[in-house]
C-alpha positions in Angstrom: 0.1 0.0 0.1 2.9 2.4 0.8 4.2 1.6 -2.8 0.9 2.4 -4.3 0.7 5.7 -2.4 4.1 6.8 -3.5 3.1 5.9 -7.1 -0.1 8.0 -6.7 2.1 10.9 -5.6 4.8 10.7 -8.3 2.2 9.8 -11.0 0.7 13.4 -10.5 3.8 15.2 -12.0 2.6 18.7 -11.5 1.4 18.2 -8.1 4.6 16.3 -7.0 6.8 18.9 -8.5 5.0 21.7 -6.8 5.1 20.1 -3.5 8.8 19.4 -3.7 9.4 22.9 -4.8 7.5 24.4 -1.9 9.4 22.4 0.6 12.8 23.0 -1.1 12.1 26.8 -1.0 11.2 26.6 2.7 14.4 24.5 3.4 16.4 27.0 1.3 15.1 30.0 3.4 15.5 28.1 6.7 19.0 26.8 6.1 20.5 29.7 4.2 19.3 32.3 6.6 20.2 30.2 9.6 23.7 29.8 8.2 24.0 33.5 7.7 22.8 34.2 11.0 25.3 31.7 12.6 28.1 33.4 10.6 27.4 36.9 11.9 26.9 35.4 15.4 30.4 33.7 15.3 31.9 36.9 13.9 31.1 38.7 17.2 33.8 36.7 18.8 36.5 36.7 16.1 38.8 39.2 17.9 38.8 37.1 21.1 39.6 34.0 19.2 42.4 35.7 17.4 43.9 36.7 20.7 44.5 33.2 21.7 47.5 33.5 24.0 45.6 34.2 27.2 43.5 31.8 29.3 41.8 34.5 31.2 40.5 38.1 30.3 40.2 40.3 33.3 38.0 43.4 33.0 35.6 45.8 34.8 32.5 43.9 36.0 30.3 46.2 33.8 32.1 45.3 30.5 29.4 43.7 28.2 31.2 42.9 25.0 34.5 43.4 23.3 34.0 47.0 22.4 32.5 48.1 25.7 35.3 50.1 27.2 35.0 50.6 31.0 38.7 51.0 32.0 40.4 50.1 35.3 43.2 51.5 37.4 46.7 50.3 36.3 47.1 48.9 39.9 44.6 46.1 38.7 47.5 44.6 36.8 49.7 44.2 39.9 46.8 42.8 41.8 46.1 40.1 39.3 49.7 39.2 39.0 49.6 38.6 42.8 46.9 36.0 42.6 47.8 32.3 43.1 47.8 30.3 39.9 48.7 33.1 37.7 51.8 32.5 35.5 51.8 35.9 33.7 49.5 38.8 33.3 49.9 41.7 30.8 48.0 44.9 30.1 46.0 45.8 27.0 44.5 49.0 25.9 41.6 49.2 23.4 39.5 52.2 22.5 38.1 54.2 19.5 40.3 56.9 18.4 40.4 59.3 15.5 42.9 58.6 12.8 44.0 61.0 9.9 45.5 59.6 6.8 48.1 61.4 4.6 45.4 62.6 2.2 43.7 64.4 5.2 40.9 61.6 5.4 39.7 61.1 8.9 38.5 57.7 10.0 37.6 56.1 13.3 39.8 53.2 14.3 40.2 50.8 17.1 43.5 51.3 18.6 44.8 48.2 20.5 48.0 48.6 22.8 49.7 45.4 23.7 52.4 44.7 26.3 55.7 46.5 25.5 57.9 43.7 26.4 56.2 40.5 25.4 53.9 41.9 22.6 51.3 39.5 23.8 47.8 40.0 22.5 49.1 40.9 19.0 47.6 39.9 15.8 47.6 36.2 14.8 49.2 36.5 11.3 51.6 38.8 9.9 51.4 39.4 6.1 54.1 41.9 5.9 56.8 42.7 8.4 57.1 41.2 11.8 55.5 41.7 15.2 58.8 42.8 16.8 58.8 45.8 14.4 56.3 47.3 16.7 59.1 48.0 19.0 60.4 50.6 16.4 59.8 54.3 17.3 56.2 55.4 16.4 55.4 52.0 14.9 51.9 50.7 14.3 50.5 47.6 12.6 47.4 47.9 10.2 45.3 45.1 8.9 45.5 44.1 5.2 41.8 45.4 4.4 40.5 46.2 1.0 40.5 49.7 -0.4 36.7 49.9 -0.1 36.7 49.4 3.7 37.8 52.9 4.4 41.2 53.0 5.6 43.1 53.9 2.6 45.5 56.6 1.1 44.7 58.8 -1.9 47.7 60.3 -3.7 46.7 62.7 -6.5 50.0 61.9 -8.2 49.5 58.1 -7.8 48.6 56.6 -11.1 47.0 53.5 -9.3 44.6 55.7 -7.4 43.2 54.9 -3.9 45.2 52.0 -2.3 45.4 50.3 1.0 48.0 51.4 3.6 51.6 49.9 3.0 54.7 49.6 5.2 56.4 53.0 5.5 53.3 55.1 5.3 52.5 57.6 7.9 49.2 58.6 9.6 48.1 60.6 12.7 46.4 58.9 15.5 44.9 61.4 17.8 47.3 64.1 16.6 50.3 61.7 17.0 52.3 60.8 14.1 53.0 57.1 13.6 54.6 54.8 10.9 53.2 51.6 9.5 55.8 48.9 10.2 53.7 45.8 9.4 50.6 44.6 7.8 48.7 41.8 9.6 45.8 39.4 8.8 42.8 38.7 10.9 39.5 37.0 10.9 36.6 39.0 9.7 34.7 40.6 12.5 31.2 41.5 13.2 32.4 45.1 13.8 33.8 46.9 10.6 36.2 49.5 12.1 39.8 49.1 11.2 42.0 47.9 14.0 45.5 49.4 14.6 48.0 47.7 16.9 50.8 49.4 18.7 52.6 49.1 22.2 50.7 49.6 25.3 52.8 52.6 26.5 52.5 54.3 23.1 48.8 53.7 23.0 48.5 55.6 26.4 50.4 58.5 25.0 48.1 58.7 22.0 45.0 58.2 24.0 43.2 61.1 25.6 44.4 61.5 29.2 42.1 59.6 31.8 42.6 58.5 35.4 41.7 54.9 34.2 43.2 53.7 31.0 43.7 49.8 31.5 41.0 48.1 29.4 41.9 44.4 29.7 44.4 42.2 31.7 45.3 39.1 29.7 46.5 36.3 32.1 47.9 32.8 31.7 47.2 30.1 34.2 50.0 28.0 35.7 50.1 24.4 34.7 48.1 22.2 37.2 45.5 25.1 38.1 42.0 25.1 36.9 41.1 28.3 35.0 37.7 28.6 36.5 38.9 28.4 40.0 41.8 31.0 39.4 39.0 33.3 37.7 36.7 32.8 40.7 39.8 33.7 43.0 40.6 36.8 40.9 37.0 38.1 41.1 37.0 37.4 45.1 40.3 39.2 45.7 39.9 42.1 43.1 36.3 42.6 42.4 37.0 42.3 38.9 35.5 40.1 36.2 37.7 37.3 35.0 36.3 35.3 31.9 37.8 32.5 30.0 38.0 33.1 26.2 34.9 31.0 25.6 33.0 32.8 28.3 34.0 36.3 27.0 33.0 35.3 23.6 29.6 34.0 24.7 29.0 37.1 26.8 29.8 39.4 23.6 27.5 37.2 21.4 24.7 37.4 23.9 24.9 41.0 24.3 25.0 41.8 20.5 22.1 39.4 19.9 19.9 41.0 22.7 20.7 44.6 21.8 20.6 44.5 18.1 17.8 43.4 15.8 19.7 40.6 14.1 18.1 37.8 16.0 14.6 39.2 15.3 15.3 39.9 11.5 16.6 36.3 10.9 14.1 34.9 13.1 11.3 36.4 11.0 12.9 35.3 7.7 13.3 31.7 9.1 9.7 31.7 10.4 8.4 32.9 7.0 10.2 30.0 5.3 8.3 27.7 7.7 5.0 29.2 7.3 5.5 29.3 3.4 6.3 25.5 3.6 3.2 24.7 5.6 0.9 26.9 3.4 2.2 25.7 0.0 2.5 22.0 0.9 -0.7 21.9 2.8 -2.6 23.4 0.0 -1.1 21.1 -2.7 -1.7 18.0 -0.5 -5.3 19.0 0.0 -5.8 19.4 -3.6 -4.0 16.1 -4.2 -6.3 14.2 -1.8 -9.3 16.0 -3.2 -8.5 14.8 -6.7 -7.7 11.3 -5.6 -10.5 10.8 -3.0 -12.2 8.2 -5.1 -8.9 6.1 -5.0 -8.8 6.5 -1.2 -12.5 5.6 -0.9 -11.9 2.4 -3.2 -9.3 1.3 -0.8 -11.5 1.7 2.2 -14.3 -0.2 0.3 -11.6 -2.9 -0.2 -10.9 -3.1 3.6 -8.2 -0.5 4.2 -8.8 1.2 7.6 -8.0 4.7 8.6 -4.6 3.7 9.8 -3.5 2.3 6.6 -4.6 5.6 4.8 -2.7 7.7 7.3 0.3 5.9 6.7 -0.1 6.3 3.0 -0.5 10.0 3.2 2.3 10.3 5.7 4.5 8.2 3.3 3.8 10.7 0.4 4.5 13.7 2.6 7.7 12.3 4.0 9.0 11.5 0.5 8.3 15.0 -0.7 9.9 16.5 2.5 13.2 14.4 2.0 13.5 15.3 -1.7 12.5 19.0 -1.1 14.9 19.3 1.9 17.8 17.7 0.0 17.4 20.2 -3.0 16.9 23.2 -0.5 20.0 22.4 1.5 22.0 21.8 -1.6 21.1 25.2 -3.1 21.9 26.8 0.3 25.3 25.1 0.5 26.0 26.3 -3.1 25.1 29.8 -2.3 27.5 29.7 0.6 30.2 28.6 -2.0 29.3 31.6 -3.9 29.4 34.0 -0.8 32.9 32.7 0.2 35.4 35.4 0.0 32.8 38.2 0.2 31.7 40.3 3.2 28.6 38.3 3.7 29.0 35.9 6.6 28.0 32.3 5.9 28.7 29.3 8.2 26.7 26.1 7.7 27.5 24.2 10.9 26.1 20.7 11.2 23.4 22.2 13.7 22.0 24.4 10.9 20.9 21.7 8.4 19.8 19.5 11.4 17.4 22.3 12.6 16.4 22.9 9.1 15.5 19.2 8.6 13.5 19.1 11.9 11.7 22.4 10.8 10.9 20.8 7.3 9.7 17.6 9.1 7.4 19.4 11.4 6.3 21.6 8.5 5.5 18.6 6.4 3.7 16.8 9.2 1.4 19.8 9.8 0.6 20.0 6.2 -0.4 16.2 6.4 -2.7 16.8 9.4 -4.3 19.7 7.5 -5.1 17.4 4.6 -5.6 14.1 6.4 -9.0 15.2 7.7 -10.4 14.8 4.1 -9.1 11.2 4.1 -10.5 10.3 7.5 -13.9 11.6 6.7 -14.2 9.8 3.4 -17.2 7.3 2.9 -16.4 4.2 0.8 -19.9 4.5 -0.9 -18.4 7.7 -2.8 -16.7 5.4 -5.2 -20.1 4.4 -6.5 -21.4 8.0 -6.8 -21.5 9.6 -10.3 
């Protein structure tokens, strides 16, 4: 009987194609938008993952995410270094400052000052120059971004036109002249402002004078000590918050999702995909059953009970859902390959197609429940009516 049901479905080519197409479109919307949402969410913690040398991030308790600057007293560094279980601790400065390029263009950049001696907390990959070059007088590192991203030089006499910064170029950061000594690469972030690295002491000289200037303390836990226990010890002793990299990344993600419309916007799109799938598949299934009610009635007249008819309808729906989901996920994955290398975030982790598959399954079962009522109410005698 299941084989007969599948032949009935596939035999009606237009209904079958329409049902598969509707479910495929719903699967495409759900998985593609879910992957883009996952990509943007992951980007919110890119800077933390790139700064991989530290086990703990120590900060003011009111800090909500990576760009939320609430500075601490410089004495906080010494207090952290005195905590049992800390192997080393270094300071970090991070703030938005104004930068003026050689052509006079002014842009807002994120200035990151790292420990003068160890350069801990520096960028993960050097494309040109070395990290040690930061120790040169007035040296800064800039990321290898595209010209269209805003941090560029315009030379009227330069035949090549606007170009990205190069080693040897000069720029003013908060009225302090600096020299580019290296170009680095980094993971694409959620925040678009360029990031410039320099030493901690140089960053403090460039920054506006404040009583509190220390943004983060990066700390390494000694071997044999538990990071969570050391973090709790820091909080109890200093009153500061101490997060592991994973905790700080999760905190940043949660804040961005709660304070922006990203979650709502993608949620609406994913929800629309689900609704479209239910409406299209439900309507097509209902019409399919309406047109084949004589066949179902004949089966009832030959002894098929409601349970058998239910199994037949569910088999038809599950076949269409399986084929439609495969097509939709395939198109979504192909679009991800097209988006690769662009500024659009796309990350199809295994959770995304699993969620999409469950959504399409629920969508299909709801459509089946909408149309199944017609089958259950069928009278076998209808087969004898004109």
